[in-house]
C-alpha positions as CSV (number, residue, x, y, z in Angstrom):
1,X,15.7,8.5,16.3
2,X,15.0,8.3,12.5
3,X,12.8,11.3,12.9
4,X,15.5,13.2,14.8
5,X,18.0,12.3,12.1
6,X,15.7,13.6,9.4
7,X,15.1,16.8,11.3
8,X,18.9,17.3,11.5
9,X,19.2,16.7,7.7
10,X,16.4,19.3,7.1
11,X,18.3,21.8,9.3
12,X,21.5,21.2,7.4
13,X,19.7,21.6,4.0
14,X,18.0,24.9,5.2
15,X,21.3,26.2,6.6
16,X,23.2,25.5,3.5
17,X,20.4,26.7,1.2
18,X,20.0,29.9,3.1
19,X,23.8,30.4,3.3
20,X,24.3,29.9,-0.4
21,X,21.4,32.2,-1.3
22,X,22.7,35.0,1.0
23,X,26.3,34.5,-0.1
24,X,25.3,34.6,-3.8
25,X,23.4,37.9,-3.3
26,X,26.4,39.5,-1.6
27,X,28.6,38.2,-4.4
28,X,26.4,39.6,-7.2
29,X,25.9,43.1,-5.6
30,X,29.6,43.4,-5.0
31,X,29.5,43.4,-1.2
32,X,32.3,40.7,-1.2
33,X,34.6,42.5,-3.6
34,X,36.8,44.0,-0.9
35,X,37.2,40.6,0.7
36,X,38.0,39.0,-2.6
37,X,40.6,41.6,-3.5
38,X,42.2,41.4,-0.1
39,X,42.6,37.6,-0.3
40,X,43.7,37.4,-3.9
41,X,47.3,36.2,-3.9
42,X,50.1,37.6,-5.9
43,X,51.0,36.2,-9.3
44,X,53.1,32.9,-9.5
45,X,55.6,32.4,-12.3
46,X,53.9,30.1,-14.8
47,X,57.0,28.0,-15.5
48,X,58.0,27.6,-11.8
49,X,57.9,24.3,-10.1
50,X,55.0,25.5,-7.9
51,X,53.1,26.8,-10.9
52,X,53.4,23.5,-12.8
53,X,52.3,21.6,-9.7
54,X,49.3,23.8,-9.3
55,X,48.4,23.6,-13.0
56,X,48.6,19.8,-12.9
57,X,46.5,19.6,-9.8
58,X,43.8,21.7,-11.4
59,X,43.5,19.2,-14.2
60,X,43.7,16.0,-12.0
61,X,41.1,17.4,-9.7
62,X,38.8,18.5,-12.5
63,X,35.1,18.2,-11.5
64,X,34.5,15.6,-14.2
65,X,37.1,13.3,-12.6
66,X,35.7,13.8,-9.1
67,X,32.2,13.1,-10.3
68,X,33.3,9.9,-12.0
69,X,34.7,8.8,-8.6
70,X,31.4,9.5,-7.0
71,X,29.6,7.5,-9.6
72,X,32.0,4.6,-9.0
73,X,31.1,4.7,-5.3
74,X,27.4,4.8,-6.3
75,X,27.9,1.7,-8.4
76,X,29.7,0.0,-5.4
77,X,26.7,0.9,-3.2
78,X,24.2,-0.4,-5.7
79,X,25.9,-3.8,-5.9
80,X,25.6,-4.1,-2.1
81,X,21.9,-3.2,-2.2
82,X,22.4,0.2,-0.7
83,X,20.1,1.4,-3.5
84,X,18.7,4.6,-2.0
85,X,22.3,5.7,-1.2
86,X,23.4,4.8,-4.7
87,X,20.6,6.8,-6.3
88,X,21.2,9.8,-4.0
89,X,24.9,9.9,-5.0
90,X,24.1,9.6,-8.7
91,X,21.5,12.4,-8.4
92,X,24.0,14.6,-6.6
93,X,26.4,14.2,-9.5
94,X,23.8,15.2,-12.1
95,X,22.3,18.1,-10.1
96,X,25.7,19.3,-9.0
97,X,27.4,19.2,-12.4
98,X,24.4,20.7,-14.3
99,X,23.6,23.1,-11.4
100,X,27.0,24.8,-11.1
101,X,27.2,25.2,-14.9
102,X,23.8,26.9,-15.0
103,X,24.6,29.1,-12.0
104,X,27.7,30.3,-13.7
105,X,25.6,31.5,-16.6
106,X,23.0,33.0,-14.3
107,X,25.4,35.0,-12.1
108,X,27.7,35.8,-15.0
109,X,30.7,36.7,-12.8
110,X,34.1,37.2,-14.4
111,X,37.3,35.4,-13.2
112,X,40.3,37.4,-11.8
113,X,43.2,38.0,-14.2
114,X,45.6,35.1,-14.1
115,X,49.0,34.2,-15.6
116,X,47.5,30.7,-16.1
117,X,44.7,31.9,-18.3
118,X,45.7,29.4,-21.0
119,X,45.0,26.4,-18.7
120,X,41.8,24.5,-19.6
121,X,40.3,25.0,-16.2
122,X,40.3,28.8,-16.5
123,X,37.5,28.9,-19.2
124,X,34.0,30.2,-18.4
125,X,32.6,32.2,-15.6
126,X,33.8,32.2,-12.1
127,X,30.9,31.8,-9.6
128,X,30.5,29.3,-8.1
129,X,33.7,27.2,-8.3
130,X,33.0,23.9,-10.1
131,X,36.2,22.4,-8.7
132,X,35.1,23.1,-5.1
133,X,31.5,21.9,-5.9
134,X,33.0,18.6,-7.1
135,X,35.4,18.3,-4.2
136,X,32.7,19.0,-1.7
137,X,30.4,16.4,-3.1
138,X,33.2,13.9,-3.4
139,X,34.4,14.5,0.2
140,X,30.9,14.3,1.6
141,X,30.3,11.1,-0.4
142,X,33.3,9.5,1.3
143,X,32.0,10.5,4.7
144,X,28.6,9.2,3.8
145,X,30.0,5.9,2.6
146,X,32.0,5.5,5.8
147,X,28.9,6.1,7.8
148,X,26.9,3.5,5.8
149,X,29.7,1.0,6.4
150,X,29.0,1.6,10.2
151,X,32.6,2.7,11.0
152,X,33.3,4.1,14.5
153,X,32.4,7.7,15.2
154,X,36.1,8.5,15.7
155,X,37.1,7.1,12.3
156,X,34.2,9.0,10.7
157,X,35.4,12.2,12.3
158,X,38.9,11.6,11.0
159,X,37.5,11.0,7.5
160,X,35.4,14.2,7.9
161,X,38.5,16.3,8.8
162,X,40.4,14.7,6.0
163,X,37.6,15.6,3.6
164,X,37.5,19.1,4.8
165,X,41.3,19.5,4.2
166,X,40.8,18.0,0.7
167,X,38.2,20.6,-0.1
168,X,40.4,23.4,1.3
169,X,43.4,22.2,-0.7
170,X,41.4,22.2,-3.9
171,X,40.2,25.7,-3.1
172,X,43.7,26.8,-2.3
173,X,44.9,25.5,-5.7
174,X,42.2,27.5,-7.5
175,X,43.0,30.6,-5.5
176,X,46.8,30.4,-6.0
177,X,46.2,30.0,-9.8
178,X,44.0,33.1,-9.6
179,X,41.3,31.1,-11.4
180,X,38.7,32.1,-8.7
181,X,38.0,34.7,-6.2
182,X,37.7,33.6,-2.5
183,X,33.9,34.1,-2.6
184,X,33.7,31.6,-5.6
185,X,35.3,28.9,-3.4
186,X,32.9,29.5,-0.5
187,X,29.9,29.5,-2.9
188,X,31.1,26.2,-4.4
189,X,31.4,24.6,-1.0
190,X,27.9,25.8,0.1
191,X,26.3,24.6,-3.2
192,X,28.1,21.2,-3.2
193,X,27.1,20.6,0.4
194,X,23.5,21.7,-0.4
195,X,23.2,19.3,-3.4
196,X,24.3,16.2,-1.5
197,X,22.4,17.0,1.7
198,X,19.3,17.5,-0.3
199,X,19.8,14.3,-2.2
200,X,20.2,12.4,1.1
201,X,17.1,14.1,2.5
202,X,15.0,13.2,-0.5
203,X,16.3,9.6,-0.4
204,X,15.4,9.3,3.3
205,X,19.0,8.7,4.4
206,X,20.0,9.8,7.8
207,X,23.8,9.5,7.5
208,X,24.4,13.1,8.5
209,X,23.0,12.4,12.0
210,X,24.6,9.0,12.2
211,X,28.1,10.4,11.2
212,X,27.8,12.8,14.1
213,X,27.2,9.9,16.5
214,X,23.7,11.0,17.4
215,X,22.3,7.5,16.7
216,X,25.1,5.6,18.6
217,X,23.3,5.0,21.9
218,X,20.1,2.9,22.2
219,X,17.1,4.5,23.8
220,X,16.5,1.4,25.8
221,X,17.9,-2.1,26.3
222,X,15.6,-4.9,25.2
223,X,15.7,-8.5,26.3
224,X,15.6,-9.7,22.7
225,X,17.9,-11.6,20.5
226,X,17.9,-12.2,16.7
227,X,19.3,-15.0,14.6
228,X,20.7,-14.1,11.2
229,X,20.6,-16.9,8.7
230,X,22.5,-15.9,5.6
231,X,23.6,-17.5,2.3
232,X,27.3,-16.6,1.8
233,X,27.0,-16.9,-2.0
234,X,24.3,-14.3,-2.0
235,X,25.6,-11.7,0.5
236,X,28.0,-9.7,-1.7
237,X,30.0,-8.2,1.1
238,X,29.6,-10.1,4.4
239,X,31.8,-7.8,6.5
240,X,29.8,-4.8,5.5
241,X,26.5,-6.7,6.0
242,X,27.5,-7.9,9.4
243,X,28.6,-4.4,10.5
244,X,25.3,-2.9,9.4
245,X,23.2,-5.6,11.1
246,X,25.1,-5.3,14.4
247,X,24.8,-1.6,14.2
248,X,21.1,-1.8,13.8
249,X,20.7,-4.2,16.7
250,X,23.1,-2.3,19.0
251,X,21.3,1.0,18.2
252,X,17.9,-0.5,19.0
253,X,19.1,-2.1,22.3
254,X,19.0,-5.8,21.2
255,X,21.3,-8.5,22.6
256,X,24.3,-9.6,20.4
257,X,22.8,-11.8,17.5
258,X,23.3,-15.4,16.6
259,X,25.0,-15.8,13.2
260,X,24.2,-18.9,11.2
261,X,25.7,-19.6,7.8
262,X,24.0,-21.9,5.2
263,X,26.0,-24.3,3.1
264,X,25.4,-26.3,-0.1
265,X,24.4,-29.4,1.8
266,X,21.9,-27.6,4.0
267,X,20.4,-24.3,2.6
268,X,18.9,-23.5,6.0
269,X,16.9,-26.3,7.6
270,X,19.3,-27.0,10.5
271,X,20.1,-23.3,10.9
272,X,16.4,-22.4,11.4
273,X,16.0,-25.3,13.9
274,X,19.1,-24.1,15.8
275,X,17.6,-20.6,15.9
276,X,14.3,-21.9,17.3
277,X,16.2,-24.1,19.8
278,X,18.0,-21.0,21.1
279,X,14.6,-19.3,21.5
280,X,15.4,-16.2,19.5
281,X,12.8,-13.5,19.2
282,X,13.4,-12.9,15.5
283,X,14.9,-14.8,12.6
284,X,16.5,-12.6,9.9
285,X,17.1,-14.4,6.5
286,X,19.4,-12.9,3.9
287,X,19.6,-15.0,0.7
288,X,17.8,-15.9,-2.5
289,X,14.4,-17.4,-2.9
290,X,15.7,-20.9,-2.1
291,X,17.2,-19.9,1.3
292,X,14.0,-17.9,2.2
293,X,11.8,-20.9,1.3
294,X,13.8,-23.4,3.4
295,X,14.1,-21.1,6.5
296,X,10.4,-20.1,6.3
297,X,9.3,-23.7,6.0
298,X,11.0,-24.4,9.4
299,X,9.3,-21.4,11.0
300,X,5.8,-22.4,10.0
301,X,3.6,-22.5,13.2
302,X,6.5,-21.5,15.5
303,X,5.2,-18.0,16.3
304,X,8.7,-16.6,15.7
305,X,8.6,-13.9,13.0
306,X,11.0,-13.7,10.1
307,X,12.6,-10.6,8.7
308,X,13.5,-10.6,5.0
309,X,16.7,-8.9,3.8
310,X,16.6,-9.4,0.0
311,X,20.0,-10.7,-1.2
312,X,19.1,-12.9,-4.2
313,X,18.2,-12.3,-7.9
314,X,14.4,-12.8,-7.7
315,X,13.5,-12.0,-4.0
316,X,10.0,-12.9,-5.0
317,X,8.5,-13.2,-1.5
318,X,9.9,-9.8,-0.5
319,X,8.6,-8.2,-3.7
320,X,5.1,-9.6,-3.2
321,X,5.0,-8.6,0.5
322,X,6.2,-5.1,-0.2
323,X,9.6,-5.5,1.6
324,X,12.0,-3.0,0.0
325,X,14.9,-4.3,-2.0
326,X,17.1,-1.5,-0.5
327,X,19.0,-3.0,2.4
328,X,18.6,-0.1,4.8
329,X,14.9,0.1,4.1
330,X,14.6,-3.6,4.7
331,X,16.3,-3.2,8.0
332,X,13.7,-0.6,9.0
333,X,10.9,-3.0,8.2
334,X,12.6,-5.9,9.9
335,X,13.3,-4.1,13.2
336,X,10.6,-1.5,13.3
337,X,7.8,-3.2,11.4
338,X,4.9,-5.4,12.7
339,X,4.8,-9.2,12.6
340,X,1.9,-10.1,10.3
341,X,0.6,-13.6,9.4
342,X,0.9,-14.7,5.8
343,X,-0.2,-18.0,4.2
344,X,2.2,-20.8,3.3
345,X,1.6,-23.9,1.3
346,X,2.2,-27.4,2.5
347,X,3.6,-29.4,-0.4
348,X,3.7,-33.2,-0.5
349,X,5.4,-35.2,-3.3
350,X,6.6,-38.8,-3.6
351,X,9.7,-38.0,-1.6
352,X,8.0,-36.2,1.3
353,X,6.4,-33.0,2.6
354,X,7.8,-29.5,2.6
355,X,6.4,-25.9,2.6
356,X,6.8,-23.1,0.1
357,X,6.0,-19.5,0.2
358,X,6.0,-18.3,-3.5
359,X,5.1,-21.0,-6.1
360,X,5.8,-24.5,-7.3
361,X,5.0,-26.6,-10.3
362,X,5.3,-29.7,-12.3
363,X,6.2,-30.0,-15.9
364,X,8.3,-28.2,-18.5
365,X,9.3,-25.3,-16.2
366,X,11.0,-27.6,-13.7
367,X,12.7,-29.7,-16.3
368,X,14.2,-26.6,-18.1
369,X,15.3,-25.1,-14.7
370,X,17.0,-28.4,-13.8
371,X,19.1,-28.3,-17.0
372,X,19.9,-24.5,-16.9
373,X,23.1,-23.2,-15.3
374,X,22.9,-20.9,-12.4
375,X,24.5,-18.1,-14.5
376,X,21.8,-18.4,-17.2
377,X,19.1,-18.5,-14.5
378,X,20.3,-15.1,-13.3
379,X,19.9,-13.7,-16.9
380,X,16.5,-15.4,-17.4
381,X,15.2,-14.3,-14.0
382,X,11.5,-14.4,-13.5
383,X,10.9,-15.0,-17.2
384,X,12.0,-18.6,-16.6
385,X,8.4,-19.6,-15.6
386,X,7.1,-19.0,-19.2
387,X,10.3,-19.1,-21.2
388,X,10.6,-22.7,-20.0
389,X,7.5,-23.7,-21.8
390,X,8.6,-21.7,-24.9
391,X,11.7,-23.9,-25.1
392,X,9.3,-26.9,-25.2
393,X,7.2,-25.6,-28.1
394,X,6.5,-28.5,-30.4
395,X,7.0,-31.2,-27.8
396,X,4.3,-33.5,-26.4
397,X,2.4,-32.0,-23.4
398,X,2.1,-34.0,-20.2
399,X,-1.1,-35.8,-19.1
400,X,-2.2,-34.4,-15.8
401,X,-5.1,-35.4,-13.5
402,X,-6.0,-32.4,-11.4
403,X,-8.3,-32.5,-8.3
404,X,-9.2,-29.1,-6.7
405,X,-10.7,-29.3,-3.2
406,X,-13.5,-31.9,-3.1
407,X,-14.3,-31.5,-6.9
408,X,-14.2,-34.2,-9.5
409,X,-10.8,-35.0,-11.1
410,X,-10.2,-33.4,-14.5
411,X,-7.8,-34.4,-17.2
412,X,-5.5,-31.9,-18.9
413,X,-2.8,-32.0,-21.5
414,X,-0.5,-29.2,-20.5
415,X,3.1,-28.1,-20.6
416,X,3.1,-27.4,-16.9
417,X,0.9,-27.0,-13.8
418,X,1.8,-24.3,-11.3
419,X,0.5,-23.6,-7.7
420,X,1.0,-20.1,-6.3
421,X,0.8,-18.5,-2.9
422,X,1.7,-15.0,-4.4
423,X,1.3,-13.8,-7.9
424,X,4.0,-11.3,-9.1
425,X,7.3,-12.1,-10.6
426,X,10.2,-9.8,-11.5
427,X,9.4,-7.0,-14.0
428,X,5.9,-6.9,-12.5
429,X,4.8,-10.0,-14.4
430,X,1.5,-11.1,-12.8
431,X,1.6,-14.9,-13.1
432,X,-1.4,-15.3,-10.8
433,X,-3.5,-12.2,-11.2
434,X,-5.8,-13.0,-8.2
435,X,-3.2,-14.4,-5.8
436,X,-2.9,-12.9,-2.3
437,X,-0.6,-14.3,0.5
438,X,-3.4,-13.5,3.1
439,X,-6.6,-14.8,1.5
440,X,-6.4,-18.4,2.7
441,X,-6.4,-19.7,-0.9
442,X,-3.9,-21.1,-3.3
443,X,-3.9,-20.3,-7.0
444,X,-3.6,-22.9,-9.7
445,X,-2.4,-22.3,-13.3
446,X,-2.5,-24.9,-16.1
447,X,-0.6,-23.8,-19.2
448,X,-0.6,-25.4,-22.6
449,X,0.7,-23.1,-25.3
450,X,0.8,-25.5,-28.3
451,X,2.7,-23.3,-30.7
452,X,4.4,-20.0,-31.3
453,X,1.2,-18.0,-31.8
454,X,-0.2,-19.5,-28.5
455,X,3.0,-18.6,-26.7
456,X,2.7,-15.0,-28.0
457,X,-0.7,-14.9,-26.4
458,X,0.7,-16.2,-23.1
459,X,3.5,-13.6,-23.1
460,X,1.1,-10.8,-23.8
461,X,-1.4,-12.0,-21.2
462,X,1.3,-12.3,-18.5
463,X,2.8,-8.9,-19.2
464,X,-0.7,-7.3,-19.4
465,X,-2.1,-9.2,-16.4
466,X,-5.0,-10.6,-18.5
467,X,-6.3,-14.1,-18.9
468,X,-5.7,-15.7,-22.3
469,X,-6.9,-19.0,-23.8
470,X,-3.7,-21.1,-23.3
471,X,-3.8,-20.3,-19.5
472,X,-6.4,-21.8,-17.2
473,X,-6.7,-20.5,-13.7
474,X,-8.5,-21.8,-10.5
475,X,-8.4,-21.1,-6.8
476,X,-9.0,-23.4,-3.8
477,X,-7.5,-24.6,-0.5
478,X,-6.1,-27.9,-1.8
479,X,-5.1,-29.2,-5.1
480,X,-3.7,-32.6,-6.2
481,X,-1.8,-32.9,-9.5
482,X,-1.0,-36.5,-10.7
483,X,0.8,-38.0,-13.7
484,X,1.2,-41.6,-14.8
485,X,4.9,-41.0,-15.4
486,X,7.5,-39.2,-13.2
487,X,7.5,-35.4,-14.0
488,X,10.0,-32.8,-12.9
489,X,8.9,-30.4,-10.2
490,X,10.2,-27.2,-8.7
491,X,9.8,-25.2,-5.5
492,X,10.2,-21.4,-5.7
493,X,12.2,-21.8,-8.9
494,X,14.6,-24.5,-7.7
495,X,14.3,-27.9,-9.5
496,X,13.9,-30.6,-6.8
497,X,13.6,-33.8,-8.8
498,X,10.7,-35.8,-10.2
499,X,7.4,-36.9,-8.8
500,X,4.1,-38.6,-10.0
501,X,1.9,-36.8,-7.5
502,X,1.9,-33.4,-6.1
503,X,-0.5,-32.4,-3.3
504,X,-0.6,-28.7,-2.2
505,X,-2.7,-27.4,0.7
506,X,-2.7,-23.8,2.0
507,X,-1.8,-23.2,5.6
508,X,-3.6,-19.9,6.4
509,X,-1.5,-17.4,8.4
510,X,1.1,-20.1,9.0
511,X,4.1,-17.7,9.0
512,X,4.8,-14.4,10.7
513,X,6.7,-11.9,8.6
514,X,7.9,-8.5,9.7
515,X,6.1,-6.0,7.4
516,X,5.3,-2.3,7.4
């Protein structure tokens, strides 16, 4: 169905492109002059009520204002992780605005004589109409947004008709003011539609087909059910998210899903257990790294795959596994991908045993994270792992005893000891250059930057993906880190308390994740 939708988008782009090219040729050679003269209305008195209304409308509906509205919708989409759609809309504004201005210079077509020639919107050449370009892109944007919100086909068609009337009224305003010929309006509509359709095509968005209802019916009905475990503090717009998930499941022929909401007392343990008890075929998790870790820890060894819908700030597991941060692309991977085994790490501390999927550690990083507000953590982001140690410059390092596999214990004075299952943080920072979630190994990092100069080396090494002296790396299947005194520890960036002993052991292929 996705291929069919893309083929339809290609057809629309080709039709609009060919239509605009042909119409432009006819306009330039004068073949449309008789039509333009026949449809040019009579003059309206400039000081009449109608004239003032038309003049005000031409200013209010200026392309700049319409494009600002489209950019606002793009920002709304970006905040809700509809990133491809947001970029497509932003691109359509740039290409549409610059494009029609350049085309005016290329075609060099004069405007008709008008009694409203002193109005700001009369300046410049005539073909194509910038007002209609802006109105067409704005109207098509609203239809595209309604489709992305998974509204009913009927409501989308109502919005489509309303958008068409809006474009027609903008064109009528330009025609009655005698600011454009009729051919200018048609050329503007063709060019505006071509710009947005091309942007959607390049971004891989199939809303043109979906808005026509082509993707409404499933090709087959499957005896499958999914559980969606979501963190309400991370899902920006739950109603939109739910509508989009249920659309995807309905379109693919799945049974109605099981919705499970996490809460501050339980970030996902019982929800994942409930999903397994209900014998679902897929668990979809939408939340930050903490929610993902907890849900995945309950799914280890279950054989039930997990689909990742990034909704947090870091989304480190998704980033490392190549799951797109765009919500629609993540849906495609979740529902049309392949369940693939990835490693997890069994993590035992004084208080008990858990699993993690990204990384954990003891020392300065955990202590700073524990005392940092959630708002500041969002600003710090992935840099927390080494900024934490930077805040501890000049303080006494911890005394760690580290045992890797069956090797002899070694003593280290270090600011923190980290264990990783994957290696990349935000901003493409390679904390563990050799880490892989499928190699059956865990990665160990001991860091002891003793001063500002050492920390500068650490920062340059992490940003460049190179080993530097204050960082000591190792790999194995099991590591034990011990300390004489209780030391703070963290799991996937969340401070969990203090411990004297940390034991981490890789569980090869312990979790099934939906991937490309």
